[in-house]
Every structure is written in C-alpha cells, then in structure tokens.
C-alpha positions in Angstrom: -13.9 -2.5 14.6 -16.9 -0.3 15.5 -16.5 3.3 14.5 -15.6 4.6 18.0 -13.0 1.9 18.5 -11.1 2.2 15.2 -7.8 3.7 15.9 -6.9 5.6 12.7 -4.8 8.7 12.0 -7.2 11.7 12.4 -6.8 13.0 8.9 -7.7 9.6 7.4 -10.5 9.0 9.9 -12.1 12.4 9.0 -12.1 11.3 5.3 -13.1 7.7 5.8 -15.5 7.9 8.8 -18.6 7.6 6.5 -17.3 4.2 5.4 -17.6 2.9 8.9 -21.3 3.4 8.9 -22.0 1.6 5.6 -23.5 -1.9 5.6 -20.5 -3.5 3.9 -18.2 -2.3 6.6 -20.4 -3.6 9.3 -20.3 -7.0 7.6 -16.5 -6.7 7.1 -16.0 -5.9 10.8 -17.9 -9.0 11.9 -16.1 -11.2 9.4 -12.6 -10.0 10.4 -13.4 -10.3 14.1 -14.4 -14.0 13.6 -11.4 -14.6 11.4 -9.0 -13.4 14.1 -10.9 -15.4 16.7 -10.8 -18.7 14.8 -7.7 -18.6 12.8 -4.2 -17.2 12.5 -4.6 -14.0 10.6 -2.1 -11.5 9.4 -1.0 -8.8 10.0 -1.4 -8.7 13.8 -4.7 -6.9 14.5 -3.0 -3.8 15.9 -1.2 -3.3 12.5 -4.3 -3.5 10.2 -4.3 0.3 9.6 -0.6 0.8 10.0 -0.1 2.2 6.5 -2.5 5.0 7.4 -1.0 5.6 10.8 2.6 5.9 9.4 1.6 8.1 6.5 -1.0 10.7 7.6 -3.4 11.9 4.9 -1.9 15.3 4.7 1.6 13.9 4.3 0.9 11.5 1.4 3.0 12.3 -1.6 3.4 8.9 -3.2 1.1 5.9 -3.2 2.4 2.4 -3.9 -0.5 0.0 -4.3 -0.3 -3.7 -3.4 -2.9 -6.4 -3.3 -2.8 -8.9 -0.4 -0.8 -9.0 2.9 1.9 -11.6 3.0 0.4 -14.8 4.5 3.4 -16.4 6.1 4.2 -16.2 9.9 5.9 -13.0 10.9 5.9 -11.4 7.4 3.0 -8.9 7.2 3.5 -5.6 9.0 0.6 -3.6 7.5 2.6 -2.1 4.7 2.5 -3.4 1.1 5.7 -5.3 0.0 7.3 -4.7 3.4 8.3 -7.4 5.9 9.9 -7.4 9.4 13.7 -7.0 9.4 14.0 -10.5 10.9 12.2 -12.2 8.0 13.7 -13.3 4.7 13.1 -10.8 2.0 10.2 -11.9 -0.4 11.1 -12.2 -4.1 9.0 -9.2 -5.1 10.8 -7.0 -2.6 14.1 -8.4 -3.8 13.2 -7.3 -7.3 12.0 -3.9 -6.1 15.3 -3.3 -4.4 17.2 -4.5 -7.5 15.3 -2.1 -9.8 16.1 0.7 -7.3 19.8 -0.1 -7.5 19.7 -0.1 -11.3 17.6 3.1 -11.3 19.5 5.2 -8.8 22.9 3.6 -8.9 23.1 2.9 -5.2 21.9 0.7 -2.4 18.4 1.3 -0.9 18.4 3.7 2.0 15.6 1.7 3.8 15.4 -1.6 5.7 13.1 -4.2 4.3 10.3 -2.9 6.6 10.1 0.2 4.4 9.2 2.4 7.3 11.8 5.0 6.1 9.7 5.4 2.9 6.4 5.5 4.8 7.6 8.3 7.1 8.5 10.4 4.0 5.0 10.4 2.6 5.0 7.1 0.7 1.6 5.4 1.4 2.3 1.6 1.2 -1.3 0.5 0.8 -2.6 -3.0 0.1 -6.0 -3.4 -1.5 -6.9 -6.0 1.2 -5.8 -5.3 4.8 -6.0 -8.8 6.2 -5.4 -12.4 5.1 -5.7 -15.8 6.7 -2.4 -17.6 7.3 -1.2 -19.6 4.3 -4.4 -18.7 2.3 -3.6 -15.9 -0.2 -6.7 -13.8 -1.2 -8.7 -15.5 1.5 -10.2 -12.1 2.6 -11.0 -11.0 -1.0 -14.5 -9.8 -1.7 -15.4 -9.2 1.9 -15.3 -5.4 1.8 -11.7 -4.3 2.1 -11.6 -3.4 -1.6 -14.4 -0.9 -1.1 -12.6 0.6 1.9 -9.3 1.0 0.1 -11.1 2.3 -3.0 -12.5 5.1 -0.7 -9.1 5.9 0.5 -7.7 6.1 -3.1 -10.7 8.3 -4.1 -10.0 10.7 -1.2 -6.4 11.0 -2.4 -7.5 11.5 -6.0 -9.8 14.3 -5.0 -7.3 16.1 -2.8 -6.0 19.4 -4.2 -2.3 18.3 -3.9 -1.1 16.2 -6.8 0.4 12.9 -6.0 2.4 10.1 -7.6 0.7 6.7 -7.8 2.6 3.5 -8.5 0.5 0.7 -10.0 2.4 -2.6 -10.4 0.5 -5.4 -12.1 -2.9 -5.7 -13.7 -4.8 -5.8 -10.4 -3.4 -2.5 -9.2 -3.9 -0.9 -12.6 -7.5 -1.9 -12.7 -8.0 -0.6 -9.1 -6.4 2.7 -10.0 -8.1 3.1 -13.4 -10.2 6.1 -12.1 -7.2 8.2 -11.1 -7.0 11.6 -12.7 -3.9 11.4 -14.8 -4.2 15.0 -15.8 -3.4 16.0 -12.2 -1.4 13.1 -10.8 1.6 11.1 -11.9 0.4 7.6 -12.5 3.2 5.0 -13.2 2.2 1.6 -14.5 4.4 -1.4 -14.9 4.2 -5.2 -14.6 4.2 -6.6 -11.0 7.7 -7.2 -9.5 6.9 -10.9 -8.9 9.4 -13.3 -10.5 6.6 -14.4 -12.7 6.2 -11.1 -14.4 9.3 -9.0 -13.7 10.8 -9.6 -17.1 7.7 -8.2 -18.9 8.7 -4.6 -18.3 9.3 -4.1 -14.6 13.0 -4.1 -15.2 14.1 -0.8 -16.5 10.8 1.0 -15.6 12.8 3.4 -13.3 10.0 4.4 -11.0 12.1 5.9 -8.3 13.9 8.4 -10.4 10.7 9.3 -12.3 8.9 10.0 -9.0 11.7 12.2 -7.7 11.9 14.1 -11.0 8.2 14.7 -10.9 8.3 15.7 -7.2 11.0 18.2 -8.0 8.9 19.6 -10.8 6.1 20.1 -8.2 8.4 22.0 -5.9 8.5 19.1 -3.4 11.4 17.3 -1.8 12.6 14.1 -3.3 12.0 10.8 -1.6 15.2 9.3 0.0 14.7 5.8 -1.4 
C-alpha cells in the first residue's frame, strides 16, 4: 500500500494523499500486508477502498458510517452493512431493510450489496477497512480509524452540505466533530438485534434524508 500503488478514486486520493505519508499509515500498510500474507482477511484486498471508488468524493451526498467489515467468508465487499448477493443477509441489514419498508411503505430498490445506493452518492464507509476472518475488531487501533477520520473531516469541510447517518454509540462518537449547522446529522441506535428496539425502529432515516436533500435542491435517493 505505498502511495504510488494505492488505487483510489482521484478526488479522494487528492484529499487523502497526505495521509499516505504519515508514520501511522506506513505502520498500517506493513500490518495489513502481513495480515493478508498470514491469515484470511476480509474484504478481498482489491476491495479495501471500494467505498471510495464507487462513490467519488465530488458525488458524495449521504454518508452511512459503519464500524468493522463482516468477518465471515464471502460477506465483506468493502461497503458497510452490505454483503454479496449470494450470502445470507446479516441481521443488521435485515433490520435496515425493515425500517426502510416501514419508512417508505415499499420494498427496497437495492440488492443486499447496496451498490445501487453507493452509485447515487451514498458513501458506505466502515471506520475500519479490514478485519481478520472470524475475529471482529481484530484490526482496531492499527490506523484505519485515523484514515477514515481524515476522510470524514474532508467531507465535513467540503462546501456542499451532506447528510450523515450515525447508527450506534461508536459511529456517534466518531462523528461528534461534524458541523451540524451545515450538515444533516441523524443519530439512532445501531440496527443490530441487540439495540434495534432502543429507538432504531421508527427513526425514519430514509424519508428524512430525502426531505432534506429536496430542501437543498438535490435529487432524492432511490432507496
């Protein structure tokens, strides 16, 4: 993952290239390389930066923030909460789709890979971009958090207001610096079965985002 070898969407690379030169990223690069060499690590290496590639910086209108990639075989595809179409839907995504049905009164217009959302400007960003198989949070504290903080800060500084979705205490802490005077920041409990009944149900994020986008003169997301 040296700077000249990182394949990243040009708009993102222009804003994050300084991170590649920092000591933490050099250590992260070495750590991730060794993890992929020695263990099964998800997502596949070619998909580590997929969220950025599918949603170029200048196209970002909504940010949904996750924490850790899925750690089961074939699940993680580089987009938070999303899985391959051939994989069983994880409980959190089941609950997200159920809230969408209740909110919008219809079925989701996306597959479980959520690519339809990403291509409309919904950045599906995990705080950590890699994980060892069957070991949740195994790459925590290695530097990914600093890198994704830099991405969020670049979005926060951008002149175009955006909608940020922070589900759960981890995401809310990570997004605490966001300028709520300029951006729409929606907070709710995590859609995990452990917390979904604490206020995720009925939070109606999808209609709220579309109403806000309309107020900004932007097209709605086809959820």
